[in-house]
N, C-alpha and C positions, 0 to 999 in steps of 0.2 A: 504494500500500500504506500502511496505517496503522500507527503505532507500537503495539506491544503494551503495554498498561498493566502496571505492576509488580503482582505478585501478593503482597500482604502476608499473612504467615502468623505468627500469634502463638501461642506455646505455651500449652497448657491449664493450668488451675489458677493457682497463684500464681507460677509461674516467669516470669522477666522477659524471656525470649528471643523474638526475632522475626527473620524473614528476608523478603527481597523479591527478586524476579527479573523480568526482562523483556528486551525488545530494541527498539532503535530504529534507524532508517536514518541514513545519513550526513547531517549538517546538521540533524537533529532533536534535540529535548530532551524530557525527560519528568520530571515531579515523582514522586519515589519515595515519599516520605511527608512529612507535616507532623507534627513531634514535639509531644506534649502540652506544655502550659504548666508542668506541675509536675515534669517529669523530663527529664534529658538522655538521649541514646542513645549508647552506645559501640559503634562499629563495630569488630569484631575481624577480620572477613573481608570483602573486596571483591575480586571476580574479574571481569575484563572481557576481552572478546575482542580488544581492540585497544589499542595505546598511545595512540590518538587518542580516547579516552574520558575525559572529565573529570568530577569531582564538584564540585558547588557547594552551599554553604549559603547560602540566599537568593541574593544577587547576588555573593557572595564565593567565589573559588576555594578549594576545600577540598583537592582532590587534583589535581595536575598529572599527567595520565596519562602523559605522555611521560617522566617520571622513572622509571616502571616498577613502582611498588609493587603494582599490581593485575594485572599481565600475566603470563601463563604463561611467556614467554621470560625474564622477570626473576626471578620467584618471590620477590618482596619480602615484607615482613611482612604486608601485607594479604592477599596471595595465600595465604600460609601459615597465616593464621588467628591471627597473633600481633600484629595491629594494636591500637592504642589511640587510635582516631580519634573524637573527641567531636563530636556534633551537639547544638547547644544547644537547650534547651527553647523551644518556640514557633516554631522555624525550620523551613524546608522544605529537604529534600535533593533535589537535581536532578542527573540524568545528562545530559550533553551529548555528542553524537557530532560531533567537530570535524574528521573527515577520513575516517572509515570507518564502516561499520555497526557497531553496538555491542550485543552481548549481555552481560548482567550478572547477577551474584548479589551480594547484600549481606546480611550477617547480623551480629547482635550482641545487646546487651541493654540494658534501661532501667536508669539509675542516678540517684542523687540529683543535684540541680543543684549547680553550682559545684565539681565535682570537680577533681582536680589535673592532668587530662590536657590536653595541648596539642600542636598541630602547626603547622608552617609549610610552605608549598609555593610554588613559583614558578619563575622562570628568571633566569639571570644572563648578560648579554651577554658576547661575547668580550673578552678583555683588560680585565676589570673585576672588581670585588668588590662584595659586597652584605652588609650587616649584616641578618640575617634574624630575629634575636631578641635582645633585651636583657633580662636577668633583673632583676626588681625588687628593691629593697632588702629584706633580711630573708628572701629566698627563695634556693633553689638549684634549678636545672633539671637533671634527670638525663636525658641522652640515652639513648633506647632503640633507635632505628633511624634510619638515614640511607641514602638511595638516590639515585643520580644517573643521569641519562640524557641523551641527545643523540647527535650523530654522533661526538663525541670525549669521552665522559664521563670518560676518564682525565685530562683537563686540569682537572678540578674538584677543588679542594683545600678542606679544612675547617679552620677556625681558631677558637680562642677568643682574642678580641682579636688580638694579633700573634703568638700562639704556635700553630704548626701542630698539629692533632690527628692528621690523616691526609692523606698525599699521594695524590692521585688515581691516580697511576701504579702504586700497589700493587693497584689493581682491587678493593679490598675494599668500596667503596661503589658501584661501577658496576652497572648493571642486568644486566650480563653476569656479575657475580661471584656466581654462583648459590650460595645458602645460606651466604654469609659472615655473621659475627656482626653486622656493620653492617647488612646488608640484611634479615636475618631477625628483627631485634628482640631480639638477645641481648647488646647492649652496655649498659653502665652507666657513663656518663662524666658527671661532675658539671661543670656550668657555674656558677661562683659568682655571688653577688649583684653587680649592677652591671656584670657582664661581658657581652660581646656574642658571639654565635655568627655567624661570617662564612663565606660561601661565596665562594671566589675562583676565577675562570675564567682560567687562564693560556693558553688556546687563542686562536687568531686568527680562527677561521672559524665556530665552532659555538656556539650557546647551551648553557648548562649548566642542565638541568632538575633540580630537587631536590624531595625530599619528606622531611621530618624529623618524628619523633614523640618525645615524652618526657613526663615527669611532674615537676610542681613539688613540692618538699619544703621545709618550714619550716626 
């Protein structure tokens, strides 16, 4: 069986909206679109049929599916349509099915290049911590959504430098925490200039998969 190519659909007239949909088999990948060189694309909605579906911008992981922001079971910000995931001008968005078959829907709109939207995604090994973002001088990063996944996502804590923002055992960031303010994009937590956002995994056996979105402010 062949992978179904994504079906791009761009709104009529001057409206900037577009959506794409398709499906691929486990182990396959497909390019969803290549963005024009004069505009970024802001993904507000990304829905996928499995936690084992990842999004890549060129060769860089853009969304770790195991964190859960795109899955029905988690109902994170991208699933709910409140995502702010930027795809840079001139880059290619790719869906990879890394463990299951993957059906997907992706939608959003074209924006000017160099906008304030930023995201980080990845995994933290057991009994370790990772600085996932350091805010540049003269900027403030405003957290909008945080979602954590894994076999024990409650062991994933979030810090600004050495100060805890939220303890994982409150389940507000876990992909099982359906419709919490953290997972659905309704938080507004400032990270000051020169400070670092840190994910700490206090568990001993499971990776902590994370996806975080926010906006830079001067």
